[in-house]
C-alpha positions, 0 to 999 in steps of 0.5 A: 497467458495473462492479458494486458489488464491482468498484467497491469493489475498484477504489476500495480499490486506488486508496486503497492506492496513495495511502497507499503514495505518502504513506508514501514521500513522508514518507521523508526518509532511507534508513533510513526508506525501508528501514523502510517497505520492511520494513513492506510486505514484512511486510504482503505476506507476511502476506497470503500466509498 
């Protein structure tokens, strides 16, 4: 049985994946996709700091 922290972490991961998928579905052009890629690269790089 997962504890509260594990449950919250699992739900947060699922929510983030849904948000990313929705962002990807909104892309209509290659430029929009590239802009979204830069956005997520920036976020990932900031997480490393």
